[in-house]
ZAPA-131658 format. One record per residue: residue in three letters; chain; x negated, y negated, z of N, C-alpha, C in turn. Coordinates in Angstrom, 1 decimal. Atoms other than C-alpha are relative to their C-alpha. Layout:
# ZAPA-131658
+---------+--------+--------+--------+--------+--------+--------+--------+--------+--------+--------+
! residuo ! cadena !    n.u !    n.v !    n.w !   ca.u !   ca.v !   ca.w !    c.u !    c.v !    c.w !
+---------+--------+--------+--------+--------+--------+--------+--------+--------+--------+--------+
!     ALA !      A !      X !      Y !      Z !      X !      Y !      Z !      X !      Y !      Z !
...
+---------+--------+--------+--------+--------+--------+--------+--------+--------+--------+--------+
END
This chain:
# ZAPA-131658
+---------+--------+--------+--------+--------+--------+--------+--------+--------+--------+--------+
! residuo ! cadena !    n.u !    n.v !    n.w !   ca.u !   ca.v !   ca.w !    c.u !    c.v !    c.w !
+---------+--------+--------+--------+--------+--------+--------+--------+--------+--------+--------+
!     MET !      A !   -0.7 !   -1.1 !    0.6 !    3.9 !  -18.4 !    0.6 !    0.6 !    0.9 !    1.1 !
!     ALA !      A !   -0.7 !   -0.8 !   -1.0 !    6.4 !  -16.3 !    2.4 !   -0.5 !    1.5 !   -0.1 !
!     THR !      A !    0.3 !   -1.4 !    0.0 !    5.6 !  -12.8 !    3.5 !    1.2 !    0.9 !    0.2 !
!     TYR !      A !   -1.1 !   -0.9 !    0.0 !    8.0 !  -10.0 !    2.8 !   -0.3 !    1.3 !    0.9 !
!     THR !      A !    0.1 !   -1.3 !   -0.8 !    8.6 !   -7.1 !    5.3 !    1.3 !    0.7 !   -0.2 !
!     LYS !      A !   -1.2 !   -0.8 !    0.1 !   11.1 !   -4.3 !    4.7 !    0.3 !    0.5 !    1.4 !
!     PHE !      A !   -0.4 !   -0.6 !   -1.2 !   13.1 !   -3.0 !    7.6 !   -0.2 !    1.5 !   -0.1 !
!     GLN !      A !    0.3 !   -1.5 !    0.1 !   12.1 !    0.6 !    8.5 !    1.2 !    0.8 !   -0.4 !
!     SER !      A !   -1.2 !   -0.8 !    0.3 !   15.7 !    1.9 !    8.2 !    0.4 !   -0.1 !   -1.4 !
!     PHE !      A !   -0.4 !    0.2 !    1.4 !   16.0 !    0.7 !    4.6 !   -0.3 !    1.3 !   -0.8 !
!     VAL !      A !    0.3 !   -1.2 !    0.8 !   14.3 !    3.8 !    3.2 !    1.0 !    1.1 !    0.3 !
!     GLU !      A !   -1.0 !   -1.0 !   -0.3 !   16.6 !    6.2 !    5.0 !    1.4 !   -0.4 !   -0.5 !
!     ALA !      A !   -1.3 !    0.4 !    0.5 !   19.6 !    4.1 !    4.1 !    0.2 !    0.2 !   -1.5 !
!     VAL !      A !   -0.1 !   -0.2 !    1.5 !   18.8 !    4.3 !    0.4 !    0.1 !    1.5 !   -0.2 !
!     ALA !      A !    0.0 !   -1.5 !    0.2 !   18.2 !    8.1 !    0.7 !    1.4 !    0.6 !    0.3 !
!     GLU !      A !   -1.3 !   -0.5 !   -0.4 !   21.6 !    8.5 !    2.4 !    1.2 !   -0.7 !   -0.5 !
!     LYS !      A !   -1.0 !    0.7 !    0.8 !   23.6 !    6.4 !    0.0 !    0.7 !   -1.2 !    0.7 !
!     ALA !      A !   -0.7 !    1.2 !   -0.6 !   24.3 !    3.4 !    2.2 !   -0.1 !   -1.2 !   -1.0 !
!     HIS !      A !    0.2 !    1.1 !    1.0 !   23.1 !    1.1 !   -0.7 !    0.3 !    0.4 !   -1.4 !
!     ASN !      A !    0.0 !   -0.1 !    1.4 !   24.1 !    0.8 !   -4.3 !   -0.5 !   -1.4 !   -0.5 !
!     LEU !      A !    0.7 !    1.3 !    0.2 !   21.6 !   -2.0 !   -5.0 !    0.4 !   -0.7 !   -1.3 !
!     GLY !      A !   -0.4 !    0.6 !    1.3 !   22.9 !   -2.5 !   -8.6 !    1.3 !   -0.7 !    0.0 !
!     SER !      A !   -1.3 !    0.6 !    0.0 !   26.4 !   -3.4 !   -7.6 !    0.5 !   -0.6 !    1.4 !
!     ASP !      A !   -0.4 !    0.5 !   -1.3 !   26.7 !   -4.1 !   -3.8 !   -0.3 !   -1.5 !    0.1 !
!     GLN !      A !    0.2 !    1.4 !   -0.3 !   26.9 !   -7.7 !   -2.6 !   -1.1 !   -0.2 !    1.0 !
!     LEU !      A !    1.1 !    0.3 !   -0.9 !   23.6 !   -8.7 !   -1.1 !    0.1 !   -1.4 !    0.5 !
!     LYS !      A !   -0.1 !    1.3 !   -0.6 !   23.4 !  -11.7 !    1.2 !   -1.3 !   -0.3 !    0.7 !
!     VAL !      A !    1.1 !    0.4 !   -0.8 !   20.8 !  -13.7 !    3.1 !    0.6 !   -0.6 !    1.3 !
!     ALA !      A !   -0.3 !    0.7 !   -1.2 !   20.9 !  -14.8 !    6.7 !   -1.3 !   -0.7 !    0.4 !
!     LEU !      A !    1.1 !    0.8 !   -0.4 !   18.7 !  -17.5 !    8.1 !   -0.1 !    0.0 !    1.5 !
!     THR !      A !    0.1 !    0.0 !   -1.4 !   17.3 !  -17.3 !   11.6 !   -1.4 !   -0.5 !    0.4 !
!     ASN !      A !    1.3 !    0.5 !   -0.5 !   14.5 !  -18.8 !   13.7 !   -0.6 !    1.0 !    1.0 !
!     THR !      A !    0.5 !   -1.0 !   -0.9 !   14.0 !  -15.6 !   15.7 !   -0.5 !    1.2 !   -0.8 !
!     ASN !      A !    0.6 !   -1.0 !    0.8 !   11.6 !  -13.0 !   14.4 !    0.8 !    1.3 !    0.0 !
!     PRO !      A !   -0.8 !   -1.3 !    0.1 !   13.6 !   -9.9 !   13.2 !   -1.0 !    1.1 !    0.4 !
!     THR !      A !    0.7 !   -1.2 !   -0.4 !   12.5 !   -6.6 !   14.6 !    0.1 !    1.0 !   -1.1 !
!     ALA !      A !    0.1 !   -0.9 !    1.1 !   11.3 !   -4.1 !   12.0 !    0.9 !    1.2 !    0.1 !
!     THR !      A !   -0.8 !   -1.1 !   -0.2 !   13.5 !   -1.5 !   13.6 !    1.5 !   -0.3 !    0.0 !
!     CYS !      A !   -1.4 !    0.4 !    0.1 !   16.8 !   -3.4 !   13.1 !    0.6 !    0.9 !   -1.2 !
!     THR !      A !   -0.7 !   -0.9 !    1.1 !   19.3 !   -1.3 !   11.0 !    1.1 !   -0.8 !   -0.6 !
!     LYS !      A !   -1.1 !    0.7 !    0.6 !   22.2 !   -3.7 !   10.5 !    0.1 !   -1.5 !    0.4 !
!     TYR !      A !    0.0 !    1.5 !   -0.2 !   23.1 !   -7.4 !   10.3 !    0.4 !   -0.4 !    1.4 !
!     SER !      A !   -0.4 !    0.4 !   -1.4 !   24.7 !   -7.5 !   13.8 !   -1.2 !    0.0 !    0.9 !
!     GLU !      A !    1.2 !    0.0 !   -0.8 !   21.2 !   -6.8 !   15.2 !   -0.9 !   -1.2 !   -0.2 !
!     ILE !      A !    0.8 !    1.2 !    0.3 !   19.8 !  -10.0 !   13.7 !    0.4 !   -1.1 !    1.1 !
!     THR !      A !   -0.2 !    0.9 !   -1.1 !   19.3 !  -12.5 !   16.6 !    0.2 !   -1.4 !   -0.5 !
!     SER !      A !   -0.3 !    1.4 !    0.3 !   20.9 !  -16.0 !   16.2 !    0.0 !   -0.4 !   -1.4 !
!     PRO !      A !   -0.1 !    0.5 !    1.4 !   21.7 !  -16.2 !   12.5 !    0.6 !   -1.4 !   -0.1 !
!     LEU !      A !   -0.6 !    1.4 !    0.2 !   22.4 !  -19.8 !   11.4 !    1.4 !    0.1 !   -0.6 !
!     PRO !      A !   -1.3 !    0.1 !    0.7 !   25.9 !  -20.7 !   10.5 !   -0.1 !   -0.6 !   -1.4 !
!     THR !      A !    0.1 !    0.5 !    1.4 !   26.6 !  -21.5 !    6.9 !    0.5 !   -1.4 !   -0.2 !
!     THR !      A !   -0.4 !    1.4 !    0.1 !   27.9 !  -25.0 !    7.7 !   -1.2 !   -0.8 !   -0.3 !
!     ASN !      A !    1.0 !    1.0 !    0.4 !   26.0 !  -27.9 !    6.3 !   -1.0 !    0.5 !   -1.0 !
!     LEU !      A !    0.8 !   -0.5 !    1.1 !   24.5 !  -25.8 !    3.5 !    0.9 !    0.2 !   -1.2 !
!     ASP !      A !   -0.8 !   -0.2 !    1.2 !   25.7 !  -25.8 !    0.0 !   -0.9 !    0.8 !   -1.0 !
!     GLY !      A !    0.7 !   -0.8 !    1.0 !   24.7 !  -23.4 !   -2.8 !    0.1 !    1.5 !    0.3 !
!     ALA !      A !   -0.2 !   -1.4 !   -0.4 !   25.7 !  -20.2 !   -1.1 !    1.5 !    0.2 !    0.4 !
!     THR !      A !   -1.5 !   -0.2 !   -0.3 !   29.2 !  -18.7 !   -0.7 !    0.2 !    1.3 !    0.8 !
!     PRO !      A !    1.1 !    0.6 !   -0.8 !   28.1 !  -17.9 !    2.1 !   -1.3 !    0.9 !   -0.2 !
!     PHE !      A !    1.4 !   -0.7 !    0.2 !   24.5 !  -16.9 !    1.1 !    0.1 !    1.2 !   -0.9 !
!     ASN !      A !    0.0 !   -1.2 !    1.0 !   25.5 !  -14.5 !   -1.7 !   -1.2 !   -0.1 !   -0.9 !
!     LEU !      A !    1.1 !   -0.1 !    0.9 !   22.7 !  -13.3 !   -3.8 !    0.6 !    0.6 !   -1.4 !
!     THR !      A !   -0.4 !   -0.5 !    1.4 !   23.0 !  -12.6 !   -7.6 !   -1.1 !    0.9 !   -0.5 !
!     THR !      A !    0.9 !   -0.9 !    0.6 !   21.4 !   -9.5 !   -9.0 !   -0.2 !   -0.3 !   -1.5 !
!     SER !      A !    0.4 !    0.3 !    1.4 !   19.6 !  -10.3 !  -12.3 !   -0.2 !    1.4 !   -0.7 !
!     SER !      A !    0.1 !   -1.3 !    0.6 !   18.7 !   -6.7 !  -13.0 !   -0.3 !    1.1 !    1.1 !
!     SER !      A !    0.2 !   -1.1 !   -0.8 !   18.6 !   -3.3 !  -11.4 !   -0.2 !    1.2 !   -0.9 !
!     ALA !      A !    0.3 !   -1.1 !    1.0 !   16.8 !   -0.6 !  -13.4 !   -1.3 !    0.7 !    0.3 !
!     GLN !      A !    1.3 !   -0.7 !   -0.2 !   14.1 !    2.0 !  -13.5 !   -0.6 !    0.2 !   -1.4 !
!     THR !      A !    0.8 !   -0.3 !    1.2 !   11.4 !    2.4 !  -16.0 !   -1.1 !    0.9 !    0.4 !
!     SER !      A !    1.0 !   -1.0 !   -0.2 !    9.1 !    5.4 !  -16.1 !   -0.1 !    0.4 !    1.5 !
!     GLY !      A !   -0.1 !   -0.5 !   -1.4 !   10.3 !    6.5 !  -12.6 !   -0.2 !   -1.1 !    1.1 !
!     THR !      A !    0.1 !    1.1 !   -1.0 !    9.9 !    3.1 !  -10.9 !    1.2 !   -0.9 !   -0.1 !
!     TYR !      A !   -1.2 !    0.9 !    0.0 !   13.0 !    1.2 !   -9.9 !   -0.4 !   -1.4 !    0.5 !
!     LYS !      A !    0.2 !    1.4 !   -0.3 !   13.0 !   -2.6 !   -9.7 !    1.3 !   -0.7 !    0.2 !
!     LEU !      A !   -1.1 !    0.9 !   -0.2 !   15.6 !   -4.9 !   -8.2 !   -0.4 !   -1.4 !   -0.1 !
!     VAL !      A !    0.4 !    1.5 !    0.2 !   15.4 !   -8.5 !   -9.4 !    1.2 !   -0.8 !    0.4 !
!     ILE !      A !   -1.0 !    0.9 !   -0.5 !   17.4 !  -11.2 !   -7.7 !   -0.3 !   -1.4 !   -0.5 !
!     ALA !      A !    0.1 !    1.4 !    0.5 !   18.1 !  -14.7 !   -9.0 !   -0.4 !   -0.9 !    1.2 !
!     ASP !      A !    0.4 !    0.9 !   -1.1 !   16.5 !  -17.5 !   -6.9 !    1.3 !   -0.6 !    0.5 !
!     LEU !      A !   -1.1 !    0.6 !   -0.7 !   18.9 !  -19.1 !   -4.4 !   -0.4 !   -1.4 !    0.5 !
!     THR !      A !    0.3 !    1.4 !   -0.4 !   18.9 !  -22.9 !   -3.9 !    1.0 !   -0.4 !    1.0 !
!     LEU !      A !   -0.9 !    0.5 !   -1.1 !   20.4 !  -24.2 !   -0.6 !   -0.3 !   -1.5 !    0.1 !
!     THR !      A !    0.1 !    1.4 !   -0.2 !   21.1 !  -27.9 !   -0.2 !    0.7 !   -0.4 !    1.3 !
!     ALA !      A !   -0.6 !    0.5 !   -1.3 !   21.7 !  -29.5 !    3.2 !    1.0 !   -1.1 !   -0.3 !
!     THR !      A !   -1.0 !    1.0 !    0.1 !   24.9 !  -31.4 !    3.4 !    0.2 !   -0.7 !    1.4 !
!     GLY !      A !    0.1 !    0.6 !   -1.3 !   24.1 !  -32.4 !    7.0 !   -1.2 !    0.6 !    0.7 !
!     ALA !      A !    1.1 !   -0.6 !   -0.7 !   21.7 !  -31.4 !    9.7 !    0.1 !    1.5 !    0.1 !
!     VAL !      A !    0.1 !   -1.5 !    0.0 !   20.6 !  -27.7 !    9.6 !   -0.9 !    0.4 !    1.1 !
!     ASP !      A !    0.9 !   -0.5 !   -1.0 !   19.2 !  -25.8 !   12.5 !   -1.3 !    0.5 !   -0.6 !
!     PRO !      A !    1.3 !   -0.5 !    0.6 !   15.5 !  -24.9 !   11.9 !    0.1 !    1.5 !   -0.1 !
!     PHE !      A !    0.1 !   -1.5 !    0.2 !   14.8 !  -21.4 !   10.6 !   -1.4 !    0.3 !   -0.6 !
!     ARG !      A !    1.3 !   -0.4 !    0.5 !   11.7 !  -19.5 !    9.7 !    0.1 !    1.3 !   -0.8 !
!     TYR !      A !   -0.1 !   -1.3 !    0.7 !   13.0 !  -16.1 !    8.5 !    1.3 !    0.0 !   -0.8 !
!     VAL !      A !   -1.1 !   -0.2 !    0.9 !   15.3 !  -15.2 !    5.6 !    0.2 !    1.5 !   -0.1 !
!     VAL !      A !   -0.3 !   -1.4 !   -0.1 !   16.9 !  -11.8 !    6.1 !    0.9 !    0.4 !   -1.1 !
!     ILE !      A !   -0.8 !   -0.6 !    1.1 !   18.3 !   -9.8 !    3.2 !    0.8 !    1.2 !    0.5 !
!     TYR !      A !   -0.8 !   -1.1 !   -0.5 !   21.2 !   -7.5 !    4.0 !    1.1 !    0.3 !   -1.0 !
!     ASN !      A !   -1.0 !   -0.5 !    0.9 !   23.9 !   -5.5 !    2.2 !    1.4 !   -0.2 !    0.6 !
!     ASP !      A !   -1.3 !    0.3 !   -0.6 !   27.3 !   -7.0 !    2.9 !    1.1 !    1.0 !   -0.4 !
!     THR !      A !   -0.9 !   -1.1 !    0.4 !   29.1 !   -4.2 !    1.0 !   -0.1 !    1.2 !    0.8 !
!     ALA !      A !    0.2 !   -1.2 !   -0.7 !   27.6 !   -1.4 !    3.0 !    0.8 !    0.0 !    1.3 !
!     THR !      A !   -0.9 !   -0.1 !   -1.2 !   29.7 !   -0.1 !    5.9 !   -0.5 !   -0.7 !    1.2 !
!     ASN !      A !    0.6 !    0.6 !   -1.2 !   27.4 !   -1.3 !    8.6 !   -0.8 !   -1.3 !   -0.3 !
!     LYS !      A !    0.7 !    1.2 !    0.4 !   26.0 !   -4.3 !    6.7 !   -1.5 !    0.3 !    0.2 !
!     GLU !      A !    1.4 !   -0.4 !   -0.2 !   22.6 !   -2.5 !    6.6 !   -1.0 !   -1.1 !   -0.5 !
!     VAL !      A !    1.0 !    1.0 !    0.3 !   19.5 !   -4.7 !    6.5 !   -1.0 !    0.6 !   -1.0 !
!     ILE !      A !    1.0 !   -0.4 !    1.0 !   16.9 !   -4.5 !    3.7 !   -1.4 !   -0.4 !    0.3 !
!     GLY !      A !    1.3 !    0.6 !   -0.3 !   14.0 !   -6.8 !    4.5 !    0.2 !   -1.5 !    0.3 !
!     TYR !      A !   -0.1 !    1.4 !   -0.3 !   13.1 !  -10.3 !    5.4 !   -1.3 !   -0.7 !   -0.4 !
!     TYR !      A !    1.1 !    0.9 !    0.4 !   10.8 !  -13.2 !    4.4 !   -0.4 !   -0.8 !    1.3 !
!     ASP !      A !    0.5 !    0.8 !   -1.0 !    8.6 !  -14.9 !    7.0 !   -0.7 !   -1.2 !   -0.6 !
!     TYR !      A !    0.5 !    1.2 !    0.7 !    7.9 !  -18.5 !    5.9 !   -1.2 !   -0.6 !    0.8 !
!     GLY !      A !    1.2 !    0.4 !   -0.8 !    5.1 !  -18.8 !    8.6 !    0.2 !   -1.2 !    0.9 !
!     ALA !      A !   -0.3 !    1.2 !   -0.9 !    6.6 !  -22.0 !   10.2 !    1.4 !   -0.3 !   -0.2 !
!     GLU !      A !   -1.5 !    0.4 !    0.1 !   10.0 !  -23.5 !   10.9 !    0.2 !   -0.8 !   -1.2 !
!     VAL !      A !   -0.4 !    0.8 !    1.1 !   11.8 !  -24.9 !    8.0 !    1.1 !   -0.9 !    0.6 !
!     ASN !      A !   -1.0 !    1.0 !   -0.5 !   13.7 !  -28.1 !    8.9 !    0.6 !   -0.7 !   -1.2 !
!     MET !      A !   -0.7 !    0.6 !    1.1 !   16.3 !  -29.6 !    6.6 !    1.0 !   -1.1 !    0.6 !
!     VAL !      A !   -1.0 !    1.0 !   -0.3 !   18.3 !  -32.8 !    6.8 !    0.8 !   -0.3 !   -1.3 !
!     THR !      A !   -0.9 !    0.2 !    1.1 !   21.0 !  -34.1 !    4.5 !   -0.8 !   -0.3 !   -1.3 !
!     SER !      A !    0.6 !    0.0 !    1.3 !   20.1 !  -33.7 !    0.8 !   -1.2 !    0.7 !   -0.2 !
!     ASP !      A !    1.1 !   -0.8 !    0.2 !   17.1 !  -31.6 !    1.4 !    0.4 !    1.3 !   -0.7 !
!     THR !      A !   -0.3 !   -1.3 !    0.7 !   16.9 !  -28.4 !   -0.8 !   -1.1 !    1.0 !    0.5 !
!     PHE !      A !    0.9 !   -1.1 !   -0.3 !   15.3 !  -25.1 !    0.0 !    0.3 !    1.1 !   -1.0 !
!     VAL !      A !   -0.2 !   -1.1 !    1.0 !   14.7 !  -22.5 !   -2.7 !   -0.6 !    1.3 !    0.5 !
!     ILE !      A !    0.5 !   -1.3 !   -0.4 !   14.5 !  -18.9 !   -1.8 !   -0.4 !    0.6 !   -1.4 !
!     ASP !      A !    0.6 !   -0.4 !    1.3 !   12.2 !  -17.8 !   -4.7 !   -0.3 !    1.5 !    0.0 !
!     PHE !      A !    0.1 !   -1.5 !    0.2 !   12.7 !  -14.1 !   -5.6 !   -0.8 !    0.2 !   -1.3 !
!     SER !      A !    0.8 !   -0.2 !    1.2 !   10.0 !  -13.0 !   -8.0 !    0.7 !    0.7 !   -1.1 !
!     ALA !      A !   -0.6 !   -0.7 !    1.2 !   11.3 !  -12.3 !  -11.5 !   -0.9 !    1.0 !   -0.5 !
!     THR !      A !    0.9 !   -1.0 !    0.5 !    8.2 !  -10.4 !  -12.3 !   -0.1 !    1.3 !    0.9 !
!     ASN !      A !    0.1 !   -1.1 !   -1.0 !    7.9 !   -8.2 !   -9.1 !    1.3 !    0.5 !    0.5 !
!     GLY !      A !   -1.3 !   -0.4 !   -0.6 !   11.5 !   -8.2 !   -8.1 !    0.0 !   -0.2 !    1.5 !
!     LEU !      A !   -0.1 !    0.0 !   -1.4 !   12.8 !   -8.2 !   -4.6 !   -0.7 !    1.2 !    0.6 !
!     LEU !      A !    0.6 !   -1.2 !   -0.4 !   11.7 !   -4.7 !   -4.3 !   -0.2 !    1.0 !   -1.1 !
!     THR !      A !    0.2 !   -1.1 !    0.9 !   10.4 !   -1.7 !   -6.2 !   -0.1 !    1.3 !    0.8 !
!     ILE !      A !    0.0 !   -1.4 !   -0.6 !   10.8 !    2.0 !   -5.4 !   -0.7 !    0.9 !   -1.1 !
!     ALA !      A !    0.7 !   -0.9 !    1.0 !    8.3 !    4.4 !   -7.1 !    0.0 !    1.4 !    0.6 !
+---------+--------+--------+--------+--------+--------+--------+--------+--------+--------+--------+
END
């Protein structure tokens, strides 16, 4: 099971209107280098993998299923993303979520899969975003 960690800057970025989570284009980046919790933007992610040899992302776009609040708690639900290897893919361990629409491509959080993920041609990898708990909740 992957462990989710939010970037520390995310809370301030939400408070200062860097994100419109209901309509901005969120993306993922794959890396084998542990992201630092103090990163603020995509350009600070070390060695993101290229999108070549992966199918199912254009490139790595996420689809928002719902963005709503109920009784003062906001929940962002993202559809699962399935990536299929069309050739050799560099190993990765971390899946970083960032806001491609935001001016500085601010980062949101990342999943640590606990070990390298290796993919060869025809392998699939599903980034499973919880439909119940959502990618994130703000209360």
